[in-house]
C-alpha positions as CSV (number, residue, x, y, z in Angstrom):
1,M,-12.3,-4.2,-15.3
2,K,-14.1,-1.2,-17.0
3,N,-15.3,1.3,-13.8
4,L,-14.8,1.8,-10.4
5,K,-15.2,-1.4,-8.8
6,S,-13.0,-3.4,-10.7
7,F,-10.1,-1.8,-8.7
8,F,-11.0,-2.4,-5.5
9,L,-12.6,-5.7,-6.8
10,F,-9.1,-7.5,-6.0
11,A,-8.5,-5.9,-2.8
12,A,-11.9,-6.9,-1.5
13,F,-10.9,-10.7,-2.8
14,A,-7.5,-10.4,-1.6
15,A,-8.8,-9.2,2.0
16,C,-11.1,-11.8,2.7
17,A,-8.7,-14.8,1.1
18,F,-7.0,-6.9,2.2
19,L,1.5,25.3,7.3
20,M,4.5,26.4,5.8
21,P,7.2,24.5,4.1
22,A,8.8,23.3,7.5
23,C,6.2,21.4,9.7
24,S,8.0,21.4,12.8
25,G,5.7,23.9,14.3
26,D,3.5,22.8,17.7
27,E,3.4,19.3,18.4
28,G,0.5,17.6,16.9
29,S,-0.6,20.6,14.8
30,D,-2.3,19.2,11.8
31,S,-1.6,20.9,8.7
32,R,-3.7,20.7,5.4
33,E,-2.5,23.7,3.2
34,G,-2.7,23.9,0.1
35,N,-5.6,21.8,-0.3
36,E,-8.2,24.1,-1.2
37,N,-7.7,23.3,-5.0
38,T,-7.3,19.5,-4.6
39,G,-7.4,19.0,-8.3
40,Q,-9.8,16.3,-8.2
41,E,-12.5,17.5,-10.2
42,N,-13.0,16.9,-13.8
43,V,-9.7,14.8,-13.1
44,P,-8.4,13.7,-17.2
45,V,-7.3,9.8,-16.2
46,D,-8.7,6.5,-17.1
47,L,-9.1,4.9,-14.0
48,S,-10.2,1.5,-15.5
49,A,-6.7,1.5,-17.3
50,F,-5.2,2.8,-14.0
51,S,-6.9,-0.1,-12.0
52,E,-5.6,-2.3,-14.6
53,H,-2.2,-1.7,-14.1
54,T,-2.5,-1.5,-10.2
55,N,-4.7,-5.0,-10.0
56,N,-1.3,-5.9,-10.8
57,F,0.4,-4.9,-8.2
58,A,-2.3,-6.3,-5.8
59,L,-1.6,-9.9,-7.3
60,N,1.7,-9.5,-7.1
61,L,1.7,-8.2,-3.3
62,F,-1.0,-11.0,-3.0
63,Q,1.3,-13.8,-4.4
64,A,4.1,-12.8,-2.4
65,M,2.2,-12.6,0.6
66,N,1.4,-15.9,0.2
67,I,4.9,-17.2,-0.2
68,A,5.8,-15.0,3.0
69,Q,3.1,-16.4,5.0
70,S,3.4,-20.5,3.7
71,E,5.2,-21.7,6.0
72,N,3.1,-20.8,9.1
73,E,0.0,-21.8,7.0
74,N,-2.3,-19.5,9.0
75,S,-4.7,-17.3,7.6
76,F,-3.9,-13.6,6.4
77,V,-5.2,-10.6,5.3
78,V,-3.7,-8.1,3.1
79,A,-4.6,-4.5,1.7
80,P,-3.6,-3.9,-1.6
81,F,-5.0,-0.3,-2.1
82,S,-3.4,0.7,1.4
83,A,0.1,-0.6,0.5
84,A,-0.3,1.3,-2.9
85,A,-1.3,4.4,-1.5
86,V,1.8,4.8,1.0
87,L,4.0,3.7,-2.3
88,G,2.2,6.4,-4.2
89,M,3.1,9.3,-1.8
90,L,6.5,8.1,-1.5
91,Y,6.7,8.1,-5.2
92,E,5.6,11.9,-5.1
93,G,9.0,12.8,-3.1
94,A,11.4,10.4,-5.0
95,E,13.8,10.5,-8.3
96,G,16.0,8.5,-10.2
97,A,16.3,4.6,-9.8
98,T,14.0,5.1,-6.7
99,R,11.1,6.7,-8.2
100,E,11.3,4.4,-11.3
101,E,11.5,1.1,-9.3
102,L,8.0,2.8,-7.5
103,Y,6.6,3.0,-11.2
104,Q,7.4,-0.3,-12.0
105,A,6.2,-1.5,-8.5
106,L,2.8,0.3,-9.3
107,H,2.5,-1.0,-12.6
108,A,1.5,2.8,-14.4
109,D,1.3,3.5,-17.5
110,N,2.3,7.0,-17.0
111,S,3.4,9.2,-14.2
112,A,0.3,12.0,-13.9
113,A,-2.0,9.1,-13.9
114,I,-0.4,8.1,-10.0
115,S,-1.3,11.4,-8.5
116,E,-4.2,11.8,-10.6
117,A,-5.9,8.2,-9.8
118,F,-5.5,8.7,-6.3
119,A,-7.0,11.6,-6.1
120,K,-9.9,10.5,-7.9
121,I,-10.3,7.1,-6.0
122,I,-10.2,9.2,-2.8
123,A,-12.5,11.5,-3.3
124,E,-15.1,9.2,-5.6
125,A,-14.8,5.4,-4.2
126,P,-16.6,6.3,-0.7
127,K,-19.3,7.8,-2.6
128,A,-19.7,4.5,-4.5
129,D,-22.4,3.3,-2.6
130,A,-24.4,4.8,0.2
131,D,-25.1,1.5,2.0
132,V,-21.4,0.9,2.1
133,K,-19.0,2.9,4.7
134,L,-15.4,3.2,3.1
135,A,-13.3,5.4,4.4
136,L,-9.4,6.5,3.1
137,A,-7.3,8.6,5.0
138,N,-3.5,9.5,4.6
139,A,-1.0,11.2,7.2
140,L,2.5,12.5,7.2
141,F,3.7,12.0,11.0
142,V,7.2,14.4,10.8
143,N,9.8,13.9,13.3
144,S,9.8,17.9,14.5
145,G,11.6,17.0,17.7
146,K,14.4,16.6,15.8
147,G,13.8,19.6,13.2
148,H,12.6,17.6,10.3
149,S,10.2,19.4,8.2
150,L,8.6,18.6,4.3
151,Q,9.5,20.9,1.2
152,A,7.0,23.4,0.3
153,D,5.9,21.1,-3.3
154,Y,6.0,17.9,-2.0
155,Q,3.6,18.6,1.3
156,Q,1.5,20.9,-1.3
157,R,1.2,17.4,-3.8
158,V,0.5,14.9,-1.3
159,G,-2.1,17.3,0.6
160,Q,-3.7,18.0,-3.2
161,Y,-4.0,14.4,-4.6
162,Y,-4.2,12.2,-1.1
163,D,-5.5,14.9,1.0
164,A,-2.8,13.7,3.5
165,A,-2.9,15.5,7.1
166,V,0.7,16.7,7.9
167,V,1.3,16.6,12.1
168,G,4.3,17.6,13.3
169,L,5.7,15.3,16.3
170,D,8.5,14.5,18.2
171,F,9.2,11.4,18.5
172,A,11.5,10.8,21.5
173,R,8.0,11.6,23.5
174,Q,5.7,8.8,24.6
175,D,2.8,10.8,23.3
176,A,3.8,10.6,19.7
177,L,3.8,6.7,19.6
178,E,0.4,7.8,21.4
179,T,-0.8,10.3,18.8
180,I,0.1,7.8,15.5
181,N,-2.0,4.7,17.1
182,D,-4.8,6.8,18.1
183,W,-4.9,8.2,15.0
184,A,-4.9,4.4,13.5
185,R,-7.6,3.4,15.8
186,N,-9.9,6.4,15.0
187,Q,-9.6,5.9,11.2
188,T,-10.5,2.1,11.5
189,N,-13.4,2.4,14.1
190,G,-11.2,0.4,16.5
191,L,-10.2,-2.4,14.5
192,I,-6.8,-1.8,14.2
193,D,-5.3,-1.0,17.8
194,N,-1.5,-0.1,18.3
195,L,-0.2,0.0,14.9
196,L,3.3,0.4,16.2
197,E,4.6,-0.9,19.4
198,P,7.0,1.5,21.5
199,N,10.0,-0.1,20.1
200,E,9.1,0.3,16.5
201,L,8.9,3.9,16.5
202,N,12.6,5.0,16.8
203,P,13.3,8.7,18.2
204,D,15.6,8.8,15.4
205,A,13.3,8.7,12.9
206,S,12.4,11.3,10.4
207,L,9.1,10.8,9.3
208,C,6.1,8.0,9.2
209,V,4.0,8.1,5.8
210,T,1.0,6.3,6.5
211,N,-2.2,5.3,5.3
212,A,-6.1,3.8,6.7
213,T,-8.5,2.0,5.1
214,Y,-11.8,1.0,6.8
215,M,-14.6,-0.6,5.4
216,L,-18.2,-1.5,6.6
217,A,-20.4,-3.5,4.1
218,P,-23.8,-5.0,4.3
219,W,-24.4,-8.1,2.5
220,Q,-27.0,-7.4,0.0
221,L,-28.7,-10.9,0.8
222,P,-27.7,-11.1,4.4
223,F,-27.4,-15.2,5.9
224,D,-29.8,-15.5,8.6
225,K,-28.2,-16.7,11.7
226,K,-30.6,-19.7,12.4
227,E,-29.2,-21.5,9.3
228,S,-25.3,-21.0,10.7
229,Q,-24.3,-24.5,12.0
230,G,-20.8,-26.3,12.4
231,G,-19.4,-28.2,9.4
232,M,-16.1,-30.0,8.3
233,F,-13.1,-27.2,7.2
234,R,-10.4,-29.8,5.5
235,K,-6.8,-27.9,5.9
236,H,-5.0,-31.2,5.0
237,T,-6.0,-34.7,3.8
238,D,-5.3,-36.1,6.6
239,Y,-6.4,-33.1,9.1
240,A,-9.7,-31.5,9.3
241,T,-11.8,-29.3,11.7
242,V,-15.1,-28.0,12.7
243,L,-15.8,-24.4,12.4
244,P,-19.4,-22.0,12.3
245,F,-21.0,-22.1,8.9
246,M,-23.2,-19.6,7.3
247,S,-25.6,-21.0,5.2
248,Q,-28.6,-20.0,2.2
249,R,-29.9,-20.5,-0.6
250,N,-30.3,-18.1,-3.2
251,A,-29.3,-16.5,-6.8
252,F,-25.5,-15.5,-7.2
253,A,-23.0,-15.0,-9.6
254,V,-21.0,-17.8,-9.7
255,C,-17.9,-19.4,-11.8
256,Q,-16.6,-23.0,-12.3
257,T,-13.2,-23.9,-14.5
258,G,-11.5,-27.2,-14.1
259,Q,-9.6,-25.3,-11.3
260,Y,-11.8,-23.5,-9.5
261,Q,-15.3,-22.5,-8.6
262,A,-16.1,-18.8,-7.5
263,V,-19.0,-16.8,-6.2
264,S,-19.9,-13.4,-6.1
265,L,-21.2,-12.2,-2.8
266,P,-22.7,-8.3,-3.9
267,Y,-22.2,-5.9,-0.6
268,A,-25.3,-3.2,-0.3
269,N,-26.4,-1.6,-3.8
270,G,-23.7,-4.1,-5.7
271,N,-20.8,-1.4,-6.4
272,F,-18.7,-3.5,-3.8
273,E,-18.9,-7.3,-4.0
274,M,-16.4,-10.6,-2.3
275,I,-15.6,-13.0,-4.7
276,V,-14.6,-16.2,-2.7
277,V,-12.5,-18.5,-5.2
278,L,-12.6,-22.2,-3.9
279,P,-10.2,-24.3,-5.7
280,K,-11.1,-27.7,-6.5
281,V,-9.7,-30.5,-4.4
282,T,-9.2,-34.3,-5.6
283,A,-9.5,-37.2,-3.1
284,R,-6.0,-37.6,-3.0
285,Q,-4.7,-33.6,-3.5
286,D,-4.1,-31.8,-0.2
287,A,-6.3,-28.9,-0.3
288,T,-3.3,-26.4,0.9
289,D,-1.4,-27.4,-1.8
290,A,-4.2,-26.6,-4.0
291,V,-4.7,-23.3,-3.1
292,N,-1.0,-22.2,-3.1
293,T,-0.9,-23.5,-6.6
294,L,-3.8,-21.6,-7.8
295,V,-2.8,-18.2,-6.2
296,A,0.5,-18.8,-7.9
297,Q,-0.9,-19.0,-11.0
298,T,-3.0,-15.9,-10.9
299,D,-2.2,-12.9,-12.9
300,E,-4.2,-9.8,-14.8
301,A,-5.3,-12.4,-17.4
302,W,-6.7,-15.1,-14.8
303,L,-8.4,-12.4,-13.4
304,E,-9.9,-10.8,-16.2
305,D,-11.7,-14.4,-17.2
306,L,-12.4,-15.0,-13.6
307,Y,-14.3,-11.3,-14.1
308,N,-15.9,-12.3,-17.1
309,G,-16.7,-16.3,-16.0
310,L,-19.1,-14.8,-13.3
311,A,-22.7,-15.7,-14.6
312,M,-26.1,-15.3,-12.7
313,R,-27.2,-18.9,-11.6
314,E,-30.8,-19.3,-9.5
315,N,-30.9,-21.9,-6.7
316,V,-27.3,-21.8,-5.1
317,E,-27.0,-23.2,-2.3
318,L,-24.1,-21.2,-0.1
319,K,-22.3,-22.4,2.8
320,L,-19.4,-19.7,4.1
321,P,-17.6,-20.1,7.4
322,H,-17.5,-16.8,9.5
323,F,-14.5,-15.9,10.2
324,I,-12.2,-13.2,11.5
325,T,-8.6,-12.8,10.5
326,S,-5.9,-10.0,11.7
327,T,-2.1,-9.9,10.1
328,S,0.4,-8.0,11.4
329,I,3.4,-7.8,9.1
330,Q,6.4,-6.3,8.0
331,L,6.5,-6.0,4.5
332,N,10.2,-4.9,3.9
333,D,11.3,-8.4,2.1
334,V,7.9,-8.6,0.4
335,L,8.2,-5.2,-1.1
336,T,11.9,-5.7,-2.2
337,A,10.8,-9.0,-3.9
338,L,8.4,-6.8,-6.0
339,G,11.6,-4.5,-7.0
340,L,11.9,-1.7,-4.8
341,T,15.7,-2.7,-4.4
342,T,16.7,0.4,-3.1
343,T,14.0,2.1,-1.4
344,F,14.7,0.4,1.8
345,T,18.8,1.2,1.7
346,P,20.7,4.5,2.4
347,Q,21.4,4.7,-1.4
348,A,17.5,5.8,-1.9
349,L,16.8,8.7,-3.8
350,F,13.8,10.7,-1.4
351,T,15.1,13.8,-2.2
352,Q,11.9,15.8,-2.5
353,I,10.3,15.0,0.6
354,C,12.6,16.4,3.4
355,Q,14.3,19.7,3.4
356,N,18.2,18.7,3.4
357,E,17.5,15.1,4.4
358,Q,18.5,12.1,2.4
359,L,15.6,9.7,3.0
360,W,15.2,5.6,2.9
361,V,12.6,3.4,4.4
362,E,13.6,1.6,7.2
363,A,10.4,-0.4,7.9
364,F,7.1,-0.8,6.0
365,K,4.2,-2.2,8.4
366,Q,0.8,-3.1,7.5
367,K,-2.1,-4.3,10.0
368,A,-5.0,-5.8,8.5
369,K,-8.3,-7.2,10.1
370,I,-11.5,-8.8,8.6
371,I,-14.6,-9.7,10.2
372,V,-17.2,-11.8,8.2
373,T,-20.1,-12.8,9.6
374,E,-24.2,-13.0,9.0
375,E,-24.6,-9.3,8.3
376,G,-21.7,-8.7,6.0
377,T,-18.0,-7.5,6.2
378,E,-15.9,-5.3,8.4
379,A,-12.2,-4.9,7.4
380,A,-9.5,-2.2,8.1
381,A,-6.1,-2.2,7.2
382,V,-3.2,0.7,8.2
383,S,-0.1,1.0,6.1
384,T,2.8,2.9,7.2
385,A,6.5,3.3,5.7
386,I,8.9,4.7,8.9
387,M,11.5,6.6,7.0
388,F,15.2,7.7,8.5
389,G,17.6,10.5,7.5
390,A,20.9,11.8,7.1
391,G,21.6,14.9,6.6
392,L,22.6,16.1,3.0
393,E,26.3,17.4,3.3
394,E,27.4,20.3,1.4
395,N,30.1,20.4,-1.3
396,P,33.3,20.5,1.0
397,P,35.8,23.1,-0.7
398,Y,38.6,21.6,-3.0
399,H,41.8,22.6,-1.8
400,F,44.9,23.1,-3.7
401,T,47.8,24.7,-2.3
402,A,51.0,24.7,-4.8
403,N,53.4,24.6,-1.7
404,H,55.9,21.9,-3.4
405,P,57.1,21.6,-7.1
406,F,54.7,21.6,-9.9
407,F,54.8,21.4,-13.6
408,Y,52.4,23.4,-15.6
409,I,51.2,23.5,-19.2
410,V,50.5,26.6,-21.4
411,R,48.1,25.9,-24.4
412,E,45.2,27.3,-26.8
413,K,41.9,25.4,-26.1
414,Q,40.7,25.9,-29.2
415,S,43.6,23.8,-31.2
416,G,44.9,22.0,-28.2
417,C,48.1,23.8,-29.3
418,I,50.4,23.9,-26.5
419,F,52.5,26.8,-26.1
420,F,54.5,26.3,-22.9
421,M,55.6,23.9,-20.8
422,G,57.5,24.1,-17.4
423,K,58.4,23.2,-14.3
424,Y,58.6,25.3,-11.0
425,M,60.8,23.9,-8.3
426,G,60.6,27.0,-5.9
427,D,63.9,28.8,-7.1
């Protein structure tokens, strides 16, 4: 984990196993004011250190997702970076206990690293490989129909560090839902369709904080479709099904331990890769139990051992199913389990985001999709935090009307000496 690739390495693995201060102007307006000075050049942040911390978030999110999805035993895909980017934008507007729990969830080592590292990743990661298309986009859709607006400082920060567009919409209108869904669709080459259902965009919501991530990556060593054929895939000890398998014999980096085998499949010039981790299963062991056990054991040390254990080996006979996996999930419970205890309650402290609004996250949703074929991988995800708010009450006046008997004390404050005391009864 000594370069930019390491930050996205687990994201790929998990995905395969992820104006003015008032933005309530014209509906559909796109404001990026304050982006002239993006702060993305010569950012003094160690991305390798940042990636080590955020990989903890990726592992924890993946493990929590695995637990949440274990009952239905279906495949799933999660996009850690997409979720982390939304949490990062929320962090920019949080304070107190809410800011601290977001800080802990992101496993950051200092506050400045969060903003600066996201800025550098968003600027540089799409340039890591000319033959891999990686698109990262952020947007804040604000309910201008209810008069909601962003604070100037917050809007400047999310524009500077996250290159986030700010769009004012009237959530009560049908075209607001269409605008958000069209944005998600356009940013993901159509892979994420209908991000939000009609009942998910409440007309009383304050804003949606959203990230879209899209990747189109050709294999460095493509599979020959002529070599693809059906094969048995064993999900349980007593259950197997026939799936289409891609096949090739070539040199790949592999790793083998007493618990698993792993192979690295590089994309294009090798700056991106997919690592496939296959648990070892004995004749009497259930394959589903084996993969769940292995996932539960993953941590940063495990991930480091995996990376360090990969070594090139000639004549690797590789068989891999080509597959499509789609996941749509509300992450409230998953993220709460990771320590975001106030974020989803009215006790949240997002006081730096909107003017005169006390916000909280009502729903945190992610839709993700991955397509793995003989040519390569296409994957996309959109994460959105739908926030609600209540107007901040002004301090009410304190009324004191001495219209009935009272007593009084006359004292010298420094010494505390009482010089007079009395009672007044109205006579």
